[in-house]
PASEBA-1860 file (N, C-alpha, C; in nm, 3 decimals):
! residues 103
1> MKRFLVTM> 2.373/-0.734/-3.962/2.430/-0.833/-3.836/2.458/-0.758/-3.693 ~ 2.510/-0.660/-3.717/2.566/-0.561/-3.612/2.438/-0.496/-3.582 ~ 2.367/-0.419/-3.629/2.253/-0.366/-3.574/2.154/-0.458/-3.501 ~ 2.137/-0.585/-3.564/2.068/-0.705/-3.470/2.110/-0.711/-3.340 ~ 2.246/-0.726/-3.325/2.306/-0.782/-3.201/2.319/-0.648/-3.112 ~ 2.303/-0.524/-3.154/2.315/-0.389/-3.088/2.142/-0.404/-3.015 ~ 2.062/-0.404/-3.115/1.934/-0.443/-3.086/1.882/-0.532/-2.948 ~ 1.986/-0.645/-3.003/1.924/-0.745/-2.906/1.989/-0.734/-2.750
9> FMVIVLAS> 2.089/-0.655/-2.760/2.162/-0.612/-2.614/2.075/-0.521/-2.548 ~ 2.047/-0.418/-2.639/1.937/-0.330/-2.562/1.811/-0.398/-2.534 ~ 1.749/-0.496/-2.573/1.623/-0.550/-2.542/1.688/-0.595/-2.411 ~ 1.784/-0.690/-2.383/1.826/-0.749/-2.299/1.859/-0.656/-2.168 ~ 1.885/-0.550/-2.171/1.936/-0.471/-2.091/1.804/-0.395/-2.037 ~ 1.707/-0.356/-2.113/1.575/-0.299/-2.069/1.490/-0.413/-1.971 ~ 1.518/-0.518/-2.045/1.442/-0.617/-1.989/1.469/-0.669/-1.823 ~ 1.619/-0.646/-1.850/1.678/-0.660/-1.675/1.658/-0.570/-1.606
17> ISVAAFSA> 1.640/-0.428/-1.653/1.605/-0.318/-1.583/1.460/-0.292/-1.518 ~ 1.357/-0.393/-1.622/1.230/-0.381/-1.583/1.190/-0.491/-1.465 ~ 1.282/-0.577/-1.464/1.269/-0.726/-1.396/1.309/-0.645/-1.247 ~ 1.426/-0.602/-1.247/1.472/-0.512/-1.125/1.385/-0.412/-1.056 ~ 1.334/-0.361/-1.144/1.219/-0.261/-1.095/1.084/-0.302/-1.032 ~ 1.040/-0.433/-1.093/0.953/-0.520/-1.059/0.935/-0.549/-0.910 ~ 1.097/-0.634/-0.922/1.127/-0.685/-0.805/1.112/-0.601/-0.679 ~ 1.185/-0.484/-0.693/1.209/-0.344/-0.607/1.056/-0.328/-0.546
25> DSKAKAKM> 0.971/-0.306/-0.643/0.832/-0.264/-0.640/0.792/-0.378/-0.541 ~ 0.783/-0.511/-0.569/0.721/-0.610/-0.501/0.762/-0.607/-0.384 ~ 0.862/-0.596/-0.331/0.956/-0.581/-0.193/0.910/-0.477/-0.110 ~ 0.873/-0.354/-0.199/0.857/-0.277/-0.065/0.675/-0.280/-0.040 ~ 0.602/-0.338/-0.142/0.492/-0.336/-0.134/0.467/-0.446/-0.024 ~ 0.531/-0.558/-0.006/0.504/-0.644/0.063/0.553/-0.609/0.217 ~ 0.683/-0.523/0.203/0.690/-0.468/0.336/0.578/-0.344/0.351 ~ 0.549/-0.273/0.321/0.455/-0.185/0.356/0.315/-0.300/0.408
33> LEEGYALN> 0.263/-0.389/0.344/0.175/-0.469/0.360/0.236/-0.551/0.542 ~ 0.344/-0.566/0.537/0.362/-0.636/0.670/0.395/-0.517/0.801 ~ 0.428/-0.400/0.740/0.388/-0.298/0.841/0.273/-0.236/0.879 ~ 0.206/-0.236/0.790/0.035/-0.204/0.778/-0.040/-0.270/0.853 ~ -0.006/-0.441/0.842/-0.083/-0.533/0.925/-0.019/-0.521/1.060 ~ 0.100/-0.509/1.089/0.139/-0.487/1.243/0.074/-0.366/1.324 ~ 0.049/-0.256/1.262/0.028/-0.129/1.274/-0.150/-0.161/1.309 ~ -0.220/-0.218/1.234/-0.347/-0.253/1.248/-0.356/-0.350/1.353
41> SKYCTSCH> -0.280/-0.451/1.372/-0.296/-0.517/1.494/-0.277/-0.456/1.609 ~ -0.208/-0.391/1.633/-0.159/-0.296/1.750/-0.237/-0.201/1.810 ~ -0.286/-0.105/1.700/-0.374/-0.012/1.716/-0.522/-0.015/1.687 ~ -0.556/-0.111/1.589/-0.677/-0.096/1.548/-0.801/-0.207/1.574 ~ -0.737/-0.323/1.578/-0.829/-0.481/1.593/-0.850/-0.454/1.740 ~ -0.832/-0.399/1.838/-0.868/-0.381/1.956/-1.008/-0.372/1.974 ~ -1.046/-0.266/1.889/-1.172/-0.222/1.873/-1.249/-0.263/1.757 ~ -1.178/-0.278/1.657/-1.223/-0.314/1.511/-1.209/-0.460/1.467
49> DSVADPEK> -1.300/-0.572/1.455/-1.272/-0.666/1.397/-1.212/-0.682/1.233 ~ -1.240/-0.605/1.172/-1.194/-0.587/1.058/-1.242/-0.458/0.953 ~ -1.139/-0.451/0.885/-1.184/-0.290/0.787/-1.199/-0.380/0.678 ~ -1.226/-0.475/0.642/-1.240/-0.553/0.526/-1.416/-0.583/0.468 ~ -1.495/-0.485/0.574/-1.653/-0.506/0.521/-1.665/-0.476/0.396 ~ -1.689/-0.541/0.307/-1.739/-0.521/0.173/-1.899/-0.425/0.162 ~ -1.978/-0.415/0.278/-2.078/-0.337/0.300/-2.001/-0.210/0.316 ~ -1.915/-0.160/0.348/-1.890/-0.030/0.370/-1.775/-0.004/0.240
57> SGMTRDTW> -1.827/0.017/0.147/-1.719/0.023/0.033/-1.732/0.194/0.001 ~ -1.619/0.226/-0.077/-1.635/0.366/-0.160/-1.523/0.440/-0.106 ~ -1.474/0.409/-0.018/-1.329/0.492/0.059/-1.227/0.527/-0.002 ~ -1.158/0.645/-0.024/-1.092/0.669/-0.080/-0.975/0.725/0.024 ~ -0.829/0.730/-0.066/-0.709/0.735/0.043/-0.743/0.855/0.124 ~ -0.797/0.949/0.068/-0.824/1.121/0.187/-0.931/1.044/0.264 ~ -1.049/0.962/0.245/-1.104/0.942/0.358/-1.071/0.829/0.478 ~ -0.963/0.751/0.406/-0.902/0.701/0.525/-0.797/0.764/0.637
65> FLVINIMH> -0.758/0.873/0.561/-0.690/0.971/0.635/-0.768/1.022/0.742 ~ -0.879/1.093/0.686/-0.982/1.125/0.794/-1.034/1.043/0.916 ~ -1.043/0.886/0.834/-1.074/0.816/0.949/-0.982/0.777/1.050 ~ -0.831/0.806/1.010/-0.751/0.753/1.089/-0.706/0.856/1.165 ~ -0.733/0.995/1.140/-0.708/1.136/1.229/-0.813/1.164/1.334 ~ -0.933/1.109/1.310/-1.029/1.083/1.385/-1.006/0.988/1.504 ~ -0.960/0.854/1.491/-0.922/0.775/1.525/-0.849/0.799/1.641 ~ -0.742/0.871/1.601/-0.632/0.931/1.709/-0.671/0.972/1.883
73> KYGMEGLS> -0.797/0.986/1.848/-0.845/1.077/1.998/-0.880/0.891/2.098 ~ -0.875/0.793/2.011/-0.910/0.665/2.050/-0.822/0.567/2.079 ~ -0.671/0.648/2.142/-0.556/0.524/2.186/-0.453/0.545/2.060 ~ -0.458/0.613/1.944/-0.397/0.618/1.871/-0.300/0.732/1.853 ~ -0.275/0.832/1.932/-0.217/0.931/1.975/-0.058/0.914/1.933 ~ -0.004/0.814/1.960/0.143/0.768/1.924/0.186/0.748/1.785 ~ 0.076/0.738/1.716/0.105/0.726/1.549/0.190/0.834/1.470 ~ 0.279/0.822/1.417/0.373/0.917/1.349/0.276/0.936/1.209
81> EDDKATLV> 0.312/1.062/1.135/0.258/1.051/1.005/0.277/0.978/0.907 ~ 0.432/0.888/0.929/0.452/0.782/0.834/0.361/0.653/0.869 ~ 0.361/0.648/0.995/0.258/0.490/1.033/0.121/0.539/0.981 ~ 0.058/0.659/0.997/-0.067/0.705/0.926/-0.058/0.651/0.801 ~ 0.053/0.713/0.735/0.032/0.683/0.561/0.043/0.545/0.557 ~ 0.115/0.430/0.643/0.114/0.318/0.621/0.011/0.222/0.628 ~ -0.087/0.294/0.721/-0.183/0.231/0.736/-0.302/0.288/0.624 ~ -0.286/0.376/0.573/-0.372/0.427/0.495/-0.354/0.321/0.344
89> DYFYTIRK> -0.242/0.324/0.335/-0.198/0.241/0.200/-0.223/0.090/0.235 ~ -0.208/0.046/0.357/-0.254/-0.076/0.400/-0.407/-0.128/0.370 ~ -0.485/-0.020/0.430/-0.628/-0.050/0.404/-0.678/-0.040/0.267 ~ -0.631/0.074/0.223/-0.655/0.091/0.076/-0.616/-0.048/-0.015 ~ -0.507/-0.101/-0.015/-0.437/-0.200/-0.074/-0.564/-0.340/-0.024 ~ -0.559/-0.360/0.107/-0.630/-0.457/0.113/-0.773/-0.488/0.060 ~ -0.822/-0.359/0.043/-0.959/-0.320/-0.013/-0.980/-0.299/-0.138 ~ -0.840/-0.328/-0.200/-0.850/-0.304/-0.362/-0.980/-0.344/-0.412
97> GIEKSAG> -1.056/-0.271/-0.513/-1.152/-0.322/-0.602/-1.263/-0.290/-0.531 ~ -1.285/-0.250/-0.409/-1.436/-0.170/-0.315/-1.398/-0.058/-0.312 ~ -1.290/0.015/-0.345/-1.272/0.144/-0.311/-1.274/0.205/-0.402 ~ -1.310/0.361/-0.371/-1.307/0.450/-0.510/-1.142/0.508/-0.535 ~ -1.085/0.502/-0.656/-0.983/0.532/-0.690/-0.905/0.686/-0.676 ~ -1.011/0.765/-0.648/-0.978/0.910/-0.632/-0.890/0.935/-0.498 ~ -0.836/1.022/-0.495/-0.761/1.020/-0.338/-0.629/0.978/-0.333
END
């Protein structure tokens, strides 16, 4: 009986930790998407309608970094490295399923 109670206690503790970690990851992802959308709206959509073109699939994270670094010549000079990383994560995430996973 004591062993059962200890096991149940451990299961409850581990489940609580998992739920808390999942919740934190979800909040972090939501924040990244919100920040990415704002950066995309500010810097990208004045020239580009959308990056969600399924005809142009196969971009890796590394390729997105190259694209953003090339675009800095066209009005994106003010982007910090953190902003660039946020945009890469945003583009890669919204195009999930049509992008290559390497990089």
